[in-house]
N, CA, C and O atoms as a GROMACS GRO file, in nm:
protein
  360
    1MET      N    1   9.695  10.215   7.802
    1MET     CA    2   9.579  10.161   7.870
    1MET      C    3   9.611  10.134   8.016
    1MET      O    4   9.530  10.164   8.105
    2ARG      N    5   9.728  10.079   8.041
    2ARG     CA    6   9.767  10.051   8.180
    2ARG      C    7   9.776  10.180   8.259
    2ARG      O    8   9.738  10.185   8.376
    3PHE      N    9   9.826  10.286   8.195
    3PHE     CA   10   9.838  10.415   8.263
    3PHE      C   11   9.700  10.464   8.309
    3PHE      O   12   9.686  10.513   8.421
    4LEU      N   13   9.600  10.450   8.223
    4LEU     CA   14   9.466  10.495   8.260
    4LEU      C   15   9.408  10.414   8.374
    4LEU      O   16   9.340  10.469   8.461
    5SER      N   17   9.434  10.284   8.375
    5SER     CA   18   9.383  10.203   8.485
    5SER      C   19   9.453  10.237   8.616
    5SER      O   20   9.390  10.242   8.721
    6VAL      N   21   9.584  10.261   8.611
    6VAL     CA   22   9.658  10.300   8.731
    6VAL      C   23   9.609  10.436   8.779
    6VAL      O   24   9.592  10.457   8.899
    7LEU      N   25   9.588  10.528   8.686
    7LEU     CA   26   9.539  10.660   8.721
    7LEU      C   27   9.401  10.652   8.784
    7LEU      O   28   9.374  10.722   8.883
    8THR      N   29   9.314  10.569   8.729
    8THR     CA   30   9.179  10.554   8.784
    8THR      C   31   9.183  10.495   8.924
    8THR      O   32   9.115  10.544   9.014
    9VAL      N   33   9.262  10.391   8.943
    9VAL     CA   34   9.274  10.330   9.076
    9VAL      C   35   9.332  10.430   9.174
    9VAL      O   36   9.285  10.442   9.287
   10GLY      N   37   9.434  10.502   9.132
   10GLY     CA   38   9.495  10.603   9.218
   10GLY      C   39   9.396  10.710   9.258
   10GLY      O   40   9.393  10.752   9.374
   11LEU      N   41   9.315  10.755   9.164
   11LEU     CA   42   9.215  10.856   9.194
   11LEU      C   43   9.111  10.804   9.291
   11LEU      O   44   9.070  10.875   9.383
   12LEU      N   45   9.068  10.680   9.272
   12LEU     CA   46   8.970  10.621   9.364
   12LEU      C   47   9.026  10.608   9.504
   12LEU      O   48   8.956  10.634   9.602
   13VAL      N   49   9.152  10.568   9.516
   13VAL     CA   50   9.215  10.558   9.648
   13VAL      C   51   9.226  10.697   9.710
   13VAL      O   52   9.198  10.714   9.828
   14TRP      N   53   9.267  10.794   9.630
   14TRP     CA   54   9.281  10.931   9.680
   14TRP      C   55   9.148  10.982   9.734
   14TRP      O   56   9.142  11.037   9.844
   15VAL      N   57   9.042  10.965   9.657
   15VAL     CA   58   8.909  11.009   9.700
   15VAL      C   59   8.866  10.932   9.824
   15VAL      O   60   8.812  10.990   9.917
   16GLY      N   61   8.889  10.802   9.824
   16GLY     CA   62   8.852  10.720   9.939
   16GLY      C   63   8.924  10.760  10.066
   16GLY      O   64   8.864  10.764  10.173
   17VAL      N   65   9.052  10.788  10.054
   17VAL     CA   66   9.130  10.827  10.172
   17VAL      C   67   9.084  10.962  10.224
   17VAL      O   68   9.059  10.977  10.344
   18PHE      N   69   9.072  11.060  10.137
   18PHE     CA   70   9.039  11.194  10.182
   18PHE      C   71   8.892  11.208  10.220
   18PHE      O   72   8.857  11.299  10.295
   19ALA      N   73   8.807  11.122  10.170
   19ALA     CA   74   8.667  11.127  10.209
   19ALA      C   75   8.648  11.076  10.351
   19ALA      O   76   8.551  11.111  10.417
   20THR      N   77   8.742  10.992  10.399
   20THR     CA   78   8.728  10.935  10.532
   20THR      C   79   8.819  10.999  10.636
   20THR      O   80   8.816  10.961  10.753
   21VAL      N   81   8.900  11.096  10.596
   21VAL     CA   82   8.991  11.160  10.690
   21VAL      C   83   8.911  11.251  10.782
   21VAL      O   84   8.834  11.336  10.737
   22ASN      N   85   8.931  11.232  10.912
   22ASN     CA   86   8.866  11.314  11.012
   22ASN      C   87   8.956  11.432  11.043
   22ASN      O   88   9.069  11.413  11.090
   23ALA      N   89   8.910  11.552  11.018
   23ALA     CA   90   8.992  11.672  11.036
   23ALA      C   91   9.029  11.696  11.182
   23ALA      O   92   9.118  11.776  11.210
   24GLU      N   93   8.963  11.627  11.274
   24GLU     CA   94   8.990  11.647  11.416
   24GLU      C   95   9.108  11.564  11.466
   24GLU      O   96   9.159  11.590  11.575
   25ASP      N   97   9.151  11.467  11.391
   25ASP     CA   98   9.257  11.377  11.435
   25ASP      C   99   9.380  11.393  11.346
   25ASP      O  100   9.381  11.345  11.233
   26PRO      N  101   9.486  11.460  11.397
   26PRO     CA  102   9.605  11.483  11.315
   26PRO      C  103   9.672  11.354  11.269
   26PRO      O  104   9.725  11.348  11.158
   27ARG      N  105   9.669  11.252  11.353
   27ARG     CA  106   9.732  11.126  11.315
   27ARG      C  107   9.660  11.063  11.195
   27ARG      O  108   9.725  11.012  11.104
   28THR      N  109   9.529  11.068  11.196
   28THR     CA  110   9.451  11.016  11.084
   28THR      C  111   9.478  11.095  10.958
   28THR      O  112   9.490  11.038  10.849
   29GLU      N  113   9.488  11.227  10.970
   29GLU     CA  114   9.519  11.311  10.855
   29GLU      C  115   9.656  11.276  10.797
   29GLU      O  116   9.671  11.264  10.676
   30LEU      N  117   9.754  11.258  10.885
   30LEU     CA  118   9.889  11.226  10.840
   30LEU      C  119   9.893  11.089  10.770
   30LEU      O  120   9.958  11.073  10.668
   31ILE      N  121   9.822  10.993  10.827
   31ILE     CA  122   9.815  10.861  10.765
   31ILE      C  123   9.750  10.871  10.627
   31ILE      O  124   9.797  10.808  10.532
   32GLY      N  125   9.645  10.949  10.616
   32GLY     CA  126   9.578  10.967  10.487
   32GLY      C  127   9.669  11.029  10.384
   32GLY      O  128   9.675  10.982  10.270
   33CYS      N  129   9.740  11.133  10.423
   33CYS     CA  130   9.832  11.200  10.330
   33CYS      C  131   9.945  11.106  10.287
   33CYS      O  132   9.979  11.098  10.169
   34GLY      N  133  10.003  11.036  10.384
   34GLY     CA  134  10.113  10.944  10.354
   34GLY      C  135  10.070  10.826  10.270
   34GLY      O  136  10.145  10.778  10.186
   35SER      N  137   9.948  10.778  10.293
   35SER     CA  138   9.897  10.664  10.216
   35SER      C  139   9.884  10.698  10.068
   35SER      O  140   9.914  10.616   9.982
   36VAL      N  141   9.841  10.819  10.040
   36VAL     CA  142   9.827  10.862   9.901
   36VAL      C  143   9.964  10.862   9.833
   36VAL      O  144   9.978  10.814   9.721
   37LEU      N  145  10.065  10.916   9.902
   37LEU     CA  146  10.200  10.920   9.843
   37LEU      C  147  10.255  10.778   9.826
   37LEU      O  148  10.314  10.748   9.722
   38PHE      N  149  10.237  10.692   9.925
   38PHE     CA  150  10.287  10.555   9.916
   38PHE      C  151  10.221  10.482   9.799
   38PHE      O  152  10.288  10.413   9.723
   39HIS      N  153  10.091  10.499   9.785
   39HIS     CA  154  10.019  10.434   9.676
   39HIS      C  155  10.068  10.485   9.541
   39HIS      O  156  10.089  10.407   9.448
   40LEU      N  157  10.088  10.616   9.530
   40LEU     CA  158  10.140  10.674   9.406
   40LEU      C  159  10.278  10.617   9.374
   40LEU      O  160  10.305  10.577   9.261
   41ALA      N  161  10.365  10.613   9.475
   41ALA     CA  162  10.501  10.565   9.452
   41ALA      C  163  10.501  10.418   9.408
   41ALA      O  164  10.570  10.382   9.313
   42ALA      N  165  10.424  10.336   9.476
   42ALA     CA  166  10.421  10.194   9.441
   42ALA      C  167  10.368  10.172   9.299
   42ALA      O  168  10.426  10.097   9.222
   43ASN      N  169  10.258  10.238   9.267
   43ASN     CA  170  10.200  10.220   9.133
   43ASN      C  171  10.286  10.284   9.025
   43ASN      O  172  10.304  10.226   8.918
   44ARG      N  173  10.339  10.401   9.052
   44ARG     CA  174  10.416  10.472   8.949
   44ARG      C  175  10.548  10.400   8.921
   44ARG      O  176  10.589  10.390   8.806
   45LEU      N  177  10.613  10.351   9.026
   45LEU     CA  178  10.738  10.278   9.004
   45LEU      C  179  10.714  10.148   8.929
   45LEU      O  180  10.794  10.110   8.844
   46SER      N  181  10.605  10.081   8.960
   46SER     CA  182  10.570   9.959   8.887
   46SER      C  183  10.546   9.990   8.739
   46SER      O  184  10.595   9.918   8.652
   47LEU      N  185  10.472  10.095   8.712
   47LEU     CA  186  10.445  10.136   8.574
   47LEU      C  187  10.573  10.176   8.503
   47LEU      O  188  10.593  10.141   8.386
   48GLN      N  189  10.660  10.248   8.572
   48GLN     CA  190  10.786  10.292   8.511
   48GLN      C  191  10.873  10.174   8.474
   48GLN      O  192  10.931  10.171   8.365
   49LEU      N  193  10.882  10.075   8.562
   49LEU     CA  194  10.962   9.956   8.532
   49LEU      C  195  10.905   9.880   8.413
   49LEU      O  196  10.980   9.830   8.329
   50GLU      N  197  10.773   9.873   8.406
   50GLU     CA  198  10.709   9.804   8.293
   50GLU      C  199  10.736   9.879   8.162
   50GLU      O  200  10.770   9.818   8.061
   51GLU      N  201  10.721  10.013   8.164
   51GLU     CA  202  10.748  10.092   8.044
   51GLU      C  203  10.894  10.078   8.000
   51GLU      O  204  10.922  10.064   7.881
   52PHE      N  205  10.984  10.081   8.095
   52PHE     CA  206  11.126  10.070   8.065
   52PHE      C  207  11.159   9.934   8.004
   52PHE      O  208  11.232   9.925   7.905
   53ALA      N  209  11.103   9.828   8.062
   53ALA     CA  210  11.129   9.693   8.012
   53ALA      C  211  11.074   9.676   7.870
   53ALA      O  212  11.141   9.618   7.785
   54VAL      N  213  10.955   9.726   7.844
   54VAL     CA  214  10.896   9.718   7.710
   54VAL      C  215  10.981   9.795   7.611
   54VAL      O  216  11.006   9.747   7.500
   55CYS      N  217  11.026   9.913   7.650
   55CYS     CA  218  11.111   9.996   7.562
   55CYS      C  219  11.241   9.923   7.529
   55CYS      O  220  11.282   9.919   7.413
   56LYS      N  221  11.306   9.866   7.629
   56LYS     CA  222  11.433   9.796   7.606
   56LYS      C  223  11.416   9.670   7.523
   56LYS      O  224  11.502   9.637   7.442
   57ARG      N  225  11.303   9.600   7.543
   57ARG     CA  226  11.278   9.480   7.462
   57ARG      C  227  11.256   9.516   7.316
   57ARG      O  228  11.302   9.446   7.226
   58SER      N  229  11.185   9.626   7.292
   58SER     CA  230  11.154   9.664   7.154
   58SER      C  231  11.276   9.720   7.081
   58SER      O  232  11.287   9.706   6.959
   59ASN      N  233  11.367   9.786   7.154
   59ASN     CA  234  11.485   9.843   7.090
   59ASN      C  235  11.597   9.854   7.195
   59ASN      O  236  11.607   9.957   7.262
   60PRO      N  237  11.679   9.751   7.210
   60PRO     CA  238  11.782   9.747   7.315
   60PRO      C  239  11.882   9.862   7.310
   60PRO      O  240  11.940   9.898   7.412
   61SER      N  241  11.904   9.920   7.193
   61SER     CA  242  12.004  10.027   7.184
   61SER      C  243  11.944  10.166   7.206
   61SER      O  244  12.018  10.265   7.209
   62TYR      N  245  11.813  10.176   7.222
   62TYR     CA  246  11.746  10.305   7.238
   62TYR      C  247  11.759  10.353   7.383
   62TYR      O  248  11.757  10.273   7.476
   63ASP      N  249  11.771  10.485   7.401
   63ASP     CA  250  11.776  10.545   7.535
   63ASP      C  251  11.632  10.554   7.588
   63ASP      O  252  11.554  10.638   7.543
   64CYS      N  253  11.599  10.471   7.682
   64CYS     CA  254  11.463  10.463   7.735
   64CYS      C  255  11.445  10.546   7.862
   64CYS      O  256  11.354  10.519   7.941
   65SER      N  257  11.528  10.644   7.883
   65SER     CA  258  11.524  10.720   8.008
   65SER      C  259  11.404  10.812   8.019
   65SER      O  260  11.378  10.864   8.128
   66ASP      N  261  11.329  10.835   7.912
   66ASP     CA  262  11.213  10.924   7.921
   66ASP      C  263  11.108  10.869   8.017
   66ASP      O  264  11.039  10.947   8.083
   67SER      N  265  11.093  10.737   8.026
   67SER     CA  266  10.998  10.680   8.122
   67SER      C  267  11.045  10.706   8.265
   67SER      O  268  10.963  10.727   8.355
   68ILE      N  269  11.175  10.706   8.286
   68ILE     CA  270  11.231  10.735   8.418
   68ILE      C  271  11.206  10.881   8.453
   68ILE      O  272  11.171  10.912   8.567
   69HIS      N  273  11.225  10.970   8.357
   69HIS     CA  274  11.202  11.113   8.383
   69HIS      C  275  11.056  11.142   8.414
   69HIS      O  276  11.026  11.226   8.499
   70ARG      N  277  10.964  11.074   8.346
   70ARG     CA  278  10.822  11.092   8.376
   70ARG      C  279  10.790  11.042   8.517
   70ARG      O  280  10.712  11.105   8.589
   71ALA      N  281  10.849  10.930   8.557
   71ALA     CA  282  10.826  10.878   8.692
   71ALA      C  283  10.880  10.974   8.796
   71ALA      O  284  10.816  10.997   8.899
   72ILE      N  285  10.999  11.030   8.772
   72ILE     CA  286  11.057  11.126   8.865
   72ILE      C  287  10.966  11.247   8.879
   72ILE      O  288  10.942  11.295   8.990
   73SER      N  289  10.916  11.296   8.768
   73SER     CA  290  10.826  11.412   8.770
   73SER      C  291  10.699  11.381   8.848
   73SER      O  292  10.653  11.463   8.928
   74ASP      N  293  10.641  11.263   8.827
   74ASP     CA  294  10.519  11.224   8.900
   74ASP      C  295  10.545  11.214   9.049
   74ASP      O  296  10.463  11.257   9.130
   75LEU      N  297  10.659  11.156   9.087
   75LEU     CA  298  10.691  11.142   9.229
   75LEU      C  299  10.721  11.277   9.294
   75LEU      O  300  10.686  11.299   9.410
   76GLN      N  301  10.785  11.368   9.220
   76GLN     CA  302  10.806  11.502   9.273
   76GLN      C  303  10.673  11.572   9.297
   76GLN      O  304  10.656  11.642   9.397
   77GLN      N  305  10.579  11.555   9.205
   77GLN     CA  306  10.446  11.613   9.224
   77GLN      C  307  10.379  11.551   9.346
   77GLN      O  308  10.311  11.620   9.422
   78GLY      N  309  10.397  11.420   9.365
   78GLY     CA  310  10.342  11.353   9.483
   78GLY      C  311  10.400  11.408   9.612
   78GLY      O  312  10.327  11.424   9.710
   79LEU      N  313  10.530  11.437   9.614
   79LEU     CA  314  10.591  11.497   9.733
   79LEU      C  315  10.537  11.638   9.757
   79LEU      O  316  10.514  11.677   9.872
   80PHE      N  317  10.518  11.714   9.650
   80PHE     CA  318  10.460  11.847   9.662
   80PHE      C  319  10.318  11.837   9.721
   80PHE      O  320  10.282  11.913   9.810
   81ASP      N  321  10.240  11.742   9.670
   81ASP     CA  322  10.104  11.722   9.720
   81ASP      C  323  10.104  11.679   9.866
   81ASP      O  324  10.019  11.722   9.944
   82LEU      N  325  10.200  11.594   9.904
   82LEU     CA  326  10.212  11.553  10.044
   82LEU      C  327  10.243  11.673  10.132
   82LEU      O  328  10.183  11.688  10.239
   83ASN      N  329  10.334  11.757  10.089
   83ASN     CA  330  10.368  11.877  10.165
   83ASN      C  331  10.245  11.966  10.181
   83ASN      O  332  10.220  12.018  10.290
   84HIS      N  333  10.170  11.983  10.075
   84HIS     CA  334  10.049  12.064  10.080
   84HIS      C  335   9.944  12.001  10.172
   84HIS      O  336   9.876  12.070  10.247
   85CYS      N  337   9.933  11.870  10.166
   85CYS     CA  338   9.835  11.797  10.247
   85CYS      C  339   9.867  11.807  10.397
   85CYS      O  340   9.776  11.815  10.479
   86THR      N  341   9.996  11.806  10.430
   86THR     CA  342  10.035  11.802  10.572
   86THR      C  343  10.065  11.939  10.632
   86THR      O  344  10.093  11.949  10.751
   87LYS      N  345  10.059  12.045  10.552
   87LYS     CA  346  10.103  12.176  10.603
   87LYS      C  347  10.019  12.228  10.718
   87LYS      O  348  10.070  12.304  10.801
   88ASP      N  349   9.892  12.191  10.725
   88ASP     CA  350   9.805  12.243  10.831
   88ASP      C  351   9.779  12.141  10.942
   88ASP      O  352   9.698  12.167  11.032
   89ILE      N  353   9.845  12.027  10.938
   89ILE     CA  354   9.826  11.927  11.043
   89ILE      C  355   9.901  11.972  11.167
   89ILE      O  356  10.019  12.005  11.162
   90ARG      N  357   9.830  11.972  11.277
   90ARG     CA  358   9.891  12.014  11.405
   90ARG      C  359   9.866  11.909  11.510
   90ARG      O  360   9.908  11.926  11.625
   0.00000   0.00000   0.00000
């Protein structure tokens, strides 16, 4: 449930940022692209820490690294999206 709320908030921020980006101002475009990545990183890392803590509390001897791998994958996708977002900024 928390994942869906984070995803929804992230999507709303993404739409809000890109709906207001003025294509004529490179600085504004860069700020918009960077804001999306920063928001993703902050929310995803928070979610990952929460998932990891819950996993360790429920079974201290279990390898809970799958939540870390999912967070890494999400952040790598965010970096890819940032690269795509900024490739035409001049």
